[in-house]
C-alpha positions in Angstrom: -28.9 12.0 -49.8 -27.9 9.3 -47.3 -28.4 9.5 -43.6 -25.9 8.8 -40.8 -26.5 6.1 -38.3 -24.4 4.7 -35.4 -24.6 1.1 -34.4 -23.2 -0.3 -31.2 -22.6 -4.0 -30.7 -21.9 -5.6 -27.3 -20.5 -9.1 -27.4 -20.8 -10.9 -24.1 -18.8 -14.2 -24.0 -20.5 -15.9 -21.1 -18.3 -18.8 -19.9 -20.1 -21.7 -18.4 -18.2 -24.2 -16.4 -20.8 -26.9 -16.1 -21.8 -27.5 -19.7 -21.8 -31.1 -20.9 -20.3 -32.3 -24.1 -19.8 -35.8 -25.5 -16.1 -35.5 -26.5 -13.5 -37.0 -24.2 -11.5 -34.4 -22.3 -7.7 -34.6 -21.9 -6.2 -34.5 -18.5 -4.3 -31.3 -17.6 -0.5 -31.3 -17.8 0.5 -30.4 -21.3 3.6 -28.4 -22.2 3.0 -24.7 -22.4 3.7 -23.7 -26.0 3.9 -20.0 -25.1 7.1 -20.8 -23.2 9.9 -21.0 -25.8 7.3 -22.3 -28.3 7.9 -25.9 -27.2 7.4 -25.7 -23.4 11.0 -26.4 -22.6 14.5 -24.8 -23.1 18.1 -25.2 -22.3 20.8 -22.5 -21.7 24.5 -22.9 -22.0 26.7 -20.7 -19.8 30.1 -22.3 -19.4 33.1 -20.6 -20.9 34.8 -24.0 -21.1 34.2 -26.6 -23.7 33.4 -29.2 -21.0 30.1 -27.3 -20.4 29.0 -28.1 -16.8 26.1 -25.8 -16.0 23.7 -26.7 -13.2 20.6 -24.8 -12.2 19.6 -25.4 -8.6 16.9 -22.9 -7.5 14.5 -20.4 -9.0 12.5 -17.4 -7.9 9.6 -15.6 -9.6 9.5 -11.8 -9.9 6.3 -9.9 -9.6 6.4 -9.3 -13.4 6.5 -13.1 -14.1 10.2 -13.2 -14.9 12.1 -16.2 -13.7 15.5 -15.8 -11.9 17.5 -19.0 -11.9 20.6 -19.6 -9.8 23.2 -22.3 -10.2 26.8 -22.6 -11.3 28.9 -23.0 -14.4 32.4 -23.9 -15.3 34.4 -20.7 -15.7 37.3 -20.0 -18.0 39.8 -20.9 -15.3 38.5 -24.4 -14.9 36.7 -23.6 -11.6 33.0 -23.3 -11.0 31.4 -19.8 -10.6 28.0 -18.5 -9.4 25.6 -18.3 -12.4 22.4 -16.4 -12.4 20.1 -16.2 -15.5 16.9 -14.2 -15.8 14.2 -15.3 -18.3 11.2 -13.4 -19.5 7.8 -14.9 -19.0 7.9 -16.4 -22.5 11.2 -18.1 -21.8 13.5 -15.7 -23.7 16.6 -14.4 -22.0 16.1 -11.0 -20.4 18.5 -8.6 -22.1 18.1 -6.0 -19.3 19.8 -8.4 -16.9 23.6 -8.8 -17.0 24.9 -9.6 -20.4 22.2 -11.1 -22.6 20.3 -12.2 -19.4 23.3 -13.9 -17.8 25.5 -13.0 -14.8 28.5 -15.1 -13.9 30.4 -14.2 -10.6 33.7 -15.5 -9.5 33.9 -15.6 -5.7 36.9 -17.8 -5.0 38.4 -21.0 -6.5 35.3 -23.3 -6.7 32.0 -21.5 -6.2 28.5 -23.1 -6.5 25.1 -21.4 -6.1 22.4 -23.5 -4.6 19.6 -21.1 -3.4 18.0 -17.8 -4.3 15.5 -15.4 -2.9 14.1 -12.0 -3.9 13.9 -9.0 -1.6 10.8 -6.8 -1.7 12.8 -4.1 -3.4 13.7 -6.5 -6.2 17.3 -7.2 -5.2 18.4 -10.7 -5.7 20.1 -12.7 -3.0 22.0 -15.9 -3.9 23.6 -18.4 -1.5 25.9 -21.3 -1.9 29.5 -22.4 -1.6 32.4 -19.9 -1.5 35.5 -21.8 -2.7 38.5 -20.8 -0.7 42.0 -21.0 -2.2 43.0 -23.9 0.1 40.3 -26.0 -1.5 37.9 -25.8 1.5 34.4 -24.3 1.1 32.4 -21.9 3.2 29.0 -20.2 3.0 29.0 -17.6 0.3 26.2 -15.0 -0.2 25.9 -12.5 -3.1 23.4 -9.7 -3.5 22.7 -8.3 -7.0 20.8 -5.2 -8.1 17.8 -5.7 -10.3 20.0 -5.3 -13.4 22.4 -8.0 -12.3 25.3 -5.8 -11.1 26.7 -6.5 -7.6 25.1 -4.5 -4.8 28.0 -2.7 -3.1 25.7 -1.7 -0.2 26.0 -5.4 0.8 29.3 -6.0 2.6 31.0 -3.3 0.5 31.4 -5.4 -2.6 28.1 -7.4 -2.8 29.8 -10.6 -1.6 29.9 -12.2 1.9 32.2 -15.1 2.9 31.2 -16.8 6.1 34.2 -18.9 7.1 32.8 -21.9 8.8 34.8 -24.9 7.7 33.5 -27.3 5.0 30.0 -25.8 4.6 27.7 -24.2 2.0 24.3 -22.6 1.9 21.5 -24.8 0.6 18.5 -22.6 1.4 17.9 -19.0 2.3 14.9 -16.9 3.4 14.4 -13.1 3.4 12.9 -12.2 6.8 10.2 -9.6 7.3 12.8 -7.1 8.7 15.1 -7.6 5.7 17.5 -9.9 7.4 18.7 -13.0 5.6 18.5 -16.5 7.2 20.6 -19.3 5.6 20.8 -23.0 6.2 24.0 -25.0 5.6 23.9 -28.1 3.5 26.6 -30.3 5.0 25.8 -29.8 8.7 23.1 -28.4 10.9 24.4 -24.8 10.6 22.1 -21.8 10.5 23.3 -18.2 9.8 21.5 -15.0 10.1 22.7 -11.8 8.4 21.6 -8.2 8.7 20.4 -6.5 5.6 23.9 -5.0 5.1 25.6 -8.4 5.1 27.0 -8.4 8.6 26.3 -11.2 11.0 23.2 -10.6 13.2 24.4 -10.9 16.8 20.7 -11.0 18.0 20.6 -14.5 16.6 22.4 -16.9 18.9 24.7 -14.1 20.1 27.0 -14.3 17.0 24.7 -14.8 14.1 25.5 -18.6 13.8 23.9 -21.6 15.5 23.9 -25.3 15.0 20.7 -27.3 15.3 20.9 -30.2 17.7 20.2 -33.1 15.3 21.1 -36.8 14.9 24.3 -37.8 13.3 25.5 -36.7 9.8 22.7 -34.1 9.3 22.1 -32.4 6.0 19.7 -29.5 5.7 18.0 -29.2 2.3 15.1 -26.7 2.9 14.2 -23.9 5.3 10.9 -22.1 6.1 9.9 -19.5 8.7 6.5 -19.7 10.4 4.4 -16.7 10.9 5.4 -16.7 14.6 9.1 -16.5 13.6 9.9 -20.1 14.4 12.3 -21.8 11.9 11.5 -25.1 10.2 14.3 -27.2 8.5 14.1 -30.4 6.6 16.7 -32.8 5.1 18.3 -36.0 6.4 20.1 -37.4 9.4 21.4 -40.9 10.3 19.8 -43.1 12.9 21.3 -46.6 13.4 23.5 -45.9 10.4 20.6 -45.4 8.0 19.6 -42.1 6.5 16.1 -40.9 7.5 13.9 -37.9 6.8 14.8 -35.2 9.2 12.6 -32.3 10.3 13.3 -29.9 13.1 12.0 -26.6 14.5 13.9 -23.9 16.2 12.8 -20.7 18.0 13.4 -17.4 16.4 16.6 -16.9 18.5 18.1 -20.1 17.1 17.4 -22.4 20.1 15.6 -25.7 19.6 11.8 -25.7 20.0 11.1 -28.4 22.6 7.4 -28.4 21.8 8.2 -30.0 18.5 8.9 -33.7 18.2 11.6 -34.9 20.5 13.6 -31.9 21.7 12.8 -30.0 18.6 13.5 -32.7 16.0 12.0 -35.8 14.4 13.3 -38.5 12.1 11.2 -40.7 9.9 12.3 -44.0 8.3 10.8 -44.6 4.9 11.5 -47.8 2.9 14.2 -50.2 3.9 17.7 -48.6 3.7 17.8 -44.9 3.0 15.6 -41.8 2.8 16.3 -38.1 2.5 14.0 -35.1 2.6 14.5 -32.4 0.0 11.8 -29.8 0.5 9.1 -28.8 2.9 6.0 -26.7 2.8 3.8 -25.3 5.6 0.1 -25.6 5.3 -2.3 -22.9 6.5 -3.5 -25.2 9.3 0.0 -25.6 10.6 0.7 -29.0 9.2 4.1 -29.6 7.7 4.6 -31.5 4.4 8.1 -32.8 3.5 9.0 -34.6 0.2 12.1 -36.3 -0.9 13.5 -39.7 -2.0 13.3 -43.1 -0.3 14.8 -46.5 -1.2 12.0 -49.0 -1.5 13.1 -52.5 -2.6 15.5 -52.1 -5.5 14.1 -48.7 -6.7 14.0 -45.2 -5.4 10.6 -43.6 -5.0 9.2 -40.2 -4.3 8.3 -40.1 -0.6 6.1 -37.5 1.0 5.4 -37.1 4.7 2.9 -34.9 6.5 3.3 -34.0 10.2 1.0 -32.3 12.6 2.1 -29.0 14.0 3.7 -30.8 17.0 5.8 -33.1 14.8 3.7 -36.2 15.0 2.7 -38.1 11.9 -0.6 -37.1 10.3 -2.5 -40.4 10.2 -5.0 -38.9 7.7 -2.3 -38.6 5.0 -1.3 -41.5 2.9 -0.5 -44.6 5.0 0.2 -43.6 8.5 1.3 -40.1 7.4 3.5 -41.3 4.5 2.8 -41.4 0.8 5.2 -43.1 -1.7 5.0 -42.8 -5.5 7.0 -44.6 -8.2 6.4 -43.6 -11.8 8.0 -44.6 -15.1 10.5 -47.4 -14.7 11.4 -46.5 -11.2 14.5 -44.7 -9.8 12.5 -41.7 -8.9 13.7 -38.6 -6.9 11.6 -35.9 -5.3 13.4 -32.5 -5.3 10.9 -29.8 -4.5 7.3 -29.3 -3.6 4.7 -26.5 -3.5 1.2 -26.3 -2.2 -1.6 -25.4 -4.7 -4.3 -23.0 -3.9 -6.8 -25.8 -3.4 -4.6 -27.7 -0.9 -3.0 -30.2 -3.3 0.7 -31.0 -3.3 2.8 -30.5 -6.4 6.1 -32.2 -6.5 9.0 -31.8 -8.9 11.6 -34.4 -9.5 13.0 -37.0 -11.9 12.2 -40.5 -13.0 13.6 -43.0 -15.4 11.7 -44.2 -18.5 13.2 -46.5 -21.1 16.7 -45.9 -19.6 16.5 -42.1 -19.8 16.0 -39.7 -16.9 12.9 -37.6 -17.4 11.7 -34.5 -15.7 8.6 -35.5 -13.7 5.9 -33.5 -12.0 3.5 -35.3 -9.6 0.3 -34.0 -8.0 -1.1 -35.4 -4.8 -4.5 -34.8 -3.3 -4.7 -33.4 0.2 -5.0 -37.0 1.5 -1.7 -38.1 -0.1 -3.3 -40.1 -3.0 -2.4 -39.4 -6.7 -4.5 -36.8 -8.4 -5.4 -38.4 -11.7 -6.6 -35.1 -13.2 -2.9 -34.4 -13.9 -1.7 -36.3 -16.9 -4.4 -39.0 -16.4 -2.5 -40.8 -13.7 -1.4 -38.0 -11.4 1.9 -37.1 -13.1 3.6 -35.9 -16.3 7.1 -36.8 -17.6 9.2 -34.9 -20.2 12.6 -35.1 -21.9 14.0 -31.6 -22.5 14.8 -31.2 -26.2 15.1 -35.0 -26.3 17.7 -34.8 -23.5 17.7 -36.3 -20.0 16.9 -33.8 -17.2 17.6 -33.7 -13.5 15.1 -31.5 -11.7 16.2 -29.3 -8.8 13.4 -26.9 -8.2 9.7 -26.3 -8.9 7.8 -23.0 -9.1 4.3 -21.8 -10.0 3.5 -18.6 -11.8 -0.3 -18.6 -11.1 -1.2 -22.0 -9.9 -2.0 -23.0 -13.5 1.5 -22.7 -15.0 4.3 -24.7 -13.3 8.0 -24.7 -14.2 10.6 -27.3 -13.4 14.2 -26.1 -13.2 17.3 -28.2 -13.3 19.9 -29.3 -15.8 19.9 -31.4 -18.9 22.5 -34.0 -19.9 23.7 -33.7 -23.4 24.8 -36.6 -25.6 28.4 -35.5 -25.0 27.8 -35.7 -21.2 27.7 -31.9 -20.8 25.2 -30.1 -18.6 23.0 -27.1 -19.4 20.5 -25.1 -17.5 17.1 -26.6 -18.3 13.5 -25.5 -17.8 10.1 -27.1 -18.5 6.7 -25.5 -18.2 3.4 -27.2 -17.9 -0.2 -26.0 -18.1 -2.1 -27.8 -15.4 -5.2 -25.6 -14.9 -8.6 -25.9 -16.4 -9.5 -24.6 -19.9 -9.2 -20.9 -20.2 -10.3 -18.5 -22.9 -8.0 -15.8 -24.3 -9.3 -13.7 -27.2 -7.0 -11.9 -29.7 -8.2 -9.5 -32.3 -7.2 -9.2 -36.0 -4.2 -7.0 -35.2 -2.8 -9.3 -32.5 -4.0 -7.3 -29.5 -5.4 -9.1 -26.5 -9.1 -8.3 -26.0 -9.5 -7.5 -22.4 -12.8 -7.8 -20.6 -15.2 -4.9 -21.4 -12.9 -3.7 -24.1 -14.4 -1.5 -26.9 -13.5 -2.7 -30.4 -14.4 -0.5 -33.5 -15.8 -2.3 -36.5 -15.0 -0.7 -39.8 -17.4 2.1 -40.7 -19.6 1.3 -43.7 -22.2 3.0 -46.0 -25.7 1.7 -45.9 -26.0 -1.5 -47.8 -22.5 -2.6 -47.1 -21.0 -4.8 -44.4 -17.7 -5.1 -42.5 -16.2 -7.9 -40.6 -13.4 -8.7 -38.1 -11.7 -12.0 -37.2 -11.1 -12.9 -33.6 -9.1 -15.8 -32.3 -9.9 -17.9 -29.3 -6.8 -19.3 -27.5 -7.0 -22.1 -24.9 -4.3 -21.1 -22.4 -5.4 -23.7 -19.9 -4.3 -27.3 -19.5 -7.6 -28.9 -20.4 -9.7 -29.0 -23.6 -11.9 -26.0 -24.3 -15.3 -27.0 -25.6 -17.4 -24.3 -27.2 -20.9 -25.8 -26.8 -23.2 -22.9 -27.9 -23.2 -19.4 -29.4 -26.3 -17.3 -29.6 -26.6 -13.8 -31.1 -29.4 -11.6 -29.9 -29.7 -8.7 -32.4 -30.5 -8.3 -36.1 -27.5 -6.3 -37.3 -24.7 -8.8 -36.5 -23.8 -12.3 -37.3 -21.1 -14.7 -36.0 -19.6 -17.6 -37.9 -17.4 -20.6 -37.1 -18.0 -20.6 -33.4 -20.6 -23.2 -32.4 -19.4 -26.7 -31.4 -15.7 -25.6 -31.5 -13.2 -27.7 -29.7 -9.9 -26.0 -28.8 -7.2 -28.1 -27.4 -4.6 -26.8 -24.9 -2.0 -24.6 -26.6 -4.3 -24.3 -29.6 -6.5 -21.7 -31.1 -9.5 -21.3 -33.5 -11.0 -18.3 -35.2 -14.4 -16.9 -35.6 -15.9 -14.0 -37.7 -18.0 -11.1 -36.5 -19.9 -9.3 -39.3 -21.5 -5.9 -38.9 -24.4 -5.8 -41.4 -26.8 -2.9 -40.6 -30.3 -3.6 -41.9 -31.3 0.1 -41.6 -29.6 3.4 -42.5 -31.5 5.2 -39.7 -29.5 6.9 -37.1 -29.2 5.3 -33.7 -27.5 2.6 -31.6 -27.9 -1.1 -32.1 -26.9 -3.6 -29.4 -26.4 -7.3 -29.7 -25.3 -10.0 -27.4 -23.2 -13.0 -28.3 -23.4 -15.7 -25.6 -20.7 -18.4 -25.8 -21.2 -21.4 -23.7 -18.0 -23.4 -23.0 -16.2 -25.7 -20.7 -13.9 -23.0 -19.4 -14.1 -22.8 -15.6 -14.4 -19.1 -15.2 -17.1 -17.5 -13.1 -17.1 -14.0 -14.7 -18.6 -13.0 -18.0 -16.3 -11.8 -20.7 -17.6 -8.8 -22.7 -16.5 -7.1 -25.8 -18.1 -3.8 -26.9 -17.9 -3.3 -30.7 -18.9 0.0 -32.3 -20.1 0.1 -35.9 -20.7 3.4 -37.7 -23.0 3.8 -40.8 -21.6 6.6 -42.9 -23.7 9.5 -44.3 -23.3 11.6 -47.4 -24.5 14.5 -45.3 -21.4 14.5 -43.1 -17.7 15.1 -43.6 -16.3 13.7 -40.4 -12.7 14.5 -41.2 -13.4 17.9 -42.6 -11.4 17.5 -45.8 -14.1 18.5 -48.2 -15.4 15.1 -49.2 -18.3 13.4 -47.5 -18.1 10.2 -45.6 -19.9 8.0 -48.1 -17.7 9.1 -51.0 -14.6 8.5 -49.0 -15.8 5.0 -48.2 -16.5 4.2 -51.8 -13.1 5.6 -52.8 -11.3 3.6 -50.1 -9.4 1.6 -52.7 -7.8 4.9 -53.8 -6.6 5.7 -50.3 -9.5 7.7 -49.0 -10.6 7.3 -45.3 -13.6 9.1 -43.8 -11.8 9.4 -40.5 -8.5 10.8 -41.8 -8.2 14.3 -43.3 -6.7 14.1 -46.8 -7.4 17.6 -48.3 -4.8 17.3 -51.0 -6.2 14.0 -52.2 -9.7 15.5 -52.2 -8.5 18.5 -54.2 -7.1 16.2 -56.9 -10.4 14.4 -57.1 -12.4 17.6 -57.4 -10.1 19.1 -60.0 -10.5 16.1 -62.3 -14.2 15.5 -62.0 -15.1 17.8 -64.9 -12.8 15.9 -67.2 -14.7 12.7 -66.7 -17.7 11.7 -68.7 -21.0 12.7 -67.1 -21.2 10.8 -63.8 -24.6 10.2 -62.4 -23.0 9.2 -59.0 -21.2 12.5 -58.8 -23.9 13.8 -56.5 -22.7 11.4 -53.8 -19.4 13.3 -53.6 -20.9 16.4 -52.1 -22.9 17.1 -49.0 -25.9 19.4 -48.9 -23.9 22.1 -47.1 -21.3 22.0 -49.9 -24.0 22.6 -52.5 -25.5 25.4 -50.4 -22.2 27.1 -50.2 -22.2 27.5 -54.1 -25.2 29.9 -54.0 -24.1 33.5 -54.3 -25.9 36.4 -52.7 -26.9 38.8 -55.5 -26.4 42.5 -55.0 -29.2 45.0 -55.4 -28.5 47.7 -58.1 -30.2 51.2 -57.9 -30.6 53.5 -60.8 -29.5 56.9 -59.6 -31.6 58.7 -62.1 -34.9 56.9 -61.7 -34.3 55.6 -58.2 -35.4 52.1 -59.4 -33.8 49.1 -57.7 -33.1 46.0 -59.7 -32.3 42.5 -58.5 -31.1 40.1 -61.3 -30.7 36.4 -60.5 -29.9 33.5 -62.7 -30.7 29.8 -62.1 -27.9 27.4 -63.2 -27.6 23.7 -63.3 -24.8 21.1 -63.0 -24.5 17.3 -63.1 -21.2 17.2 -61.2 -20.7 20.6 -59.5 -17.5 20.9 -61.5 -19.2 23.1 -64.2 -22.5 25.0 -64.4 -24.7 26.2 -67.2 -27.7 28.3 -67.5 -30.9 26.3 -66.8 -33.6 26.7 -69.5 -36.8 27.2 -67.7 -40.1 25.6 -68.7 -43.1 27.8 -67.8 -41.2 29.9 -65.4 -42.8 31.9 -62.7 -41.3 34.4 -60.3 -43.2 35.8 -57.4 -43.1 37.2 -53.9 -44.5 35.0 -51.2 -46.3 36.1 -48.1 -43.0 36.3 -46.2 -41.6 38.8 -48.7 -39.3 36.1 -50.2 -38.7 35.6 -53.9 -39.7 32.2 -55.2 -38.6 30.6 -58.5 -41.0 27.9 -59.7 -39.8 25.9 -62.7 -39.7 22.4 -64.1 -36.2 21.6 -65.1 -35.2 19.5 -68.1 -32.1 17.6 -68.7 -30.3 15.4 -66.1 -29.2 18.1 -63.7 -28.8 17.1 -60.1 -27.6 20.4 -58.6 -29.0 23.9 -59.0 -27.8 27.3 -57.8 -29.0 30.8 -58.0 -26.3 33.4 -58.7 -26.0 37.0 -59.7 -24.8 37.1 -63.4 
């Protein structure tokens, strides 16, 4: 009979970030193929054939879903608020609105420009409320997580702040749940309570106007940890547009400790410059990006200020960095700071006469970071269409998404998104049933009988933005082999497979451990481990309890048997038909020792009532298959009592019997 053994394989994928290899590595900044399969997408919303859909801002939920706000042309020929929610893979989220889309008609001409998420998941969108007389005012809408209007907000989910010709270009959710908004056509700031009413603790009536230079336009808004308010945009000085940055106290008054009476303007280029977005560094420095006219072209301009509003001389040239890519006519629309202090900028640039989405990365000193795209930037057409970028967002510092709108060949506009992978190479392992293998996961190899092997295929995906070079693989352990792994090069968005084979060299019971060490260029500090369990089956055990031992079920797997699944009916059919088959020398493997022992019958003692003599009659029978038994002819038989008082049968069998039993005839 066979014996049962249990083998246990531990695969440790040790990822080394400093291994050298000779092949050239590509710079980060490839399109993420897990996002709509191509890395980009467009979405049409308009109910009108003209198709004018513009995405202006984006927020990321904690589950990785993207909520994009903008506007579309409604059925009545007027613009309406439009909000779309995308799953992490770029598909529309069917749990939001209708097929992932929500269109809201506020007034006659409504346009959403900004979005923010509350801690409870509610979605706040700000923009222009189109009044029936053609004027615009600040409009704010709050949605529940499913896209329906939140009636706890101003009764119907919509707030109209009559303020003349104004709209909201940026909003922030404050720590106490209040909502701070910045106007886009003036220096207006508005603060609402969480229920949508004006907050009278802010400038006595909830509305204030920052004291700025002429023709101010606010484009971004941030709140410092001390409650002070930073705004950025543009203002005119000597009839020329300049970068404008200002700081207000939490109550809406100008902060005189910043710049000149709370404001600063910076001239960049020769004729015009306008700030679009700002970010606040952990050291208190302020970074503002936008667009500046330099010569005959527009360039992406970025300025860094110290906490007091003075230019940071350690950034760029005198605190200013300008970048022009492609064929010029660049624009900087948004920026975010990376975890390592670099500056990521989203915008647009022309190349070969077409407007491309562009993403630029600057080092902390304002110089281009050549590790992105080879020159510090990447450019993309969206589905071969031009794209104007409005916003930039990061999912995890390695995946960055540009949001805006595409220009179709007919001149229509659609929501457009592009996602790049910009981080280092990263390993992701998938098993042969498309399940992600987590760190320290236990994977069961297929159970085998001694002398057999089982294998599984695993796939390595490179989900980073750089090439993944597998430089070495070493297996420590005699019972396992790994193929197709050494010297593997996996490009970003690509994958490669390797085989793990479980080949026990011994049938003895026990546990075997092996270590697979994979050296690669992935910049991960931790060790990735997979624990695989391999079981060697035994003819002495019936794990599933259906009457057929494990080895037999393994050998009959082609007929549907499984040693781990109870299949009593299938086993019964097999047993019933064994005796019809020709003598089968392998039949012994179908039965365990305990099953054979169960065939032995206890013989009854018989007593002669006349003589008082007790008789015990036993018969030895043989079988080759356990399906039928016959009396065993004995050669030189001997029956005796041993010292323990037990009866012993001693005989030399003839024939090809493999099973014996003693029964009472």
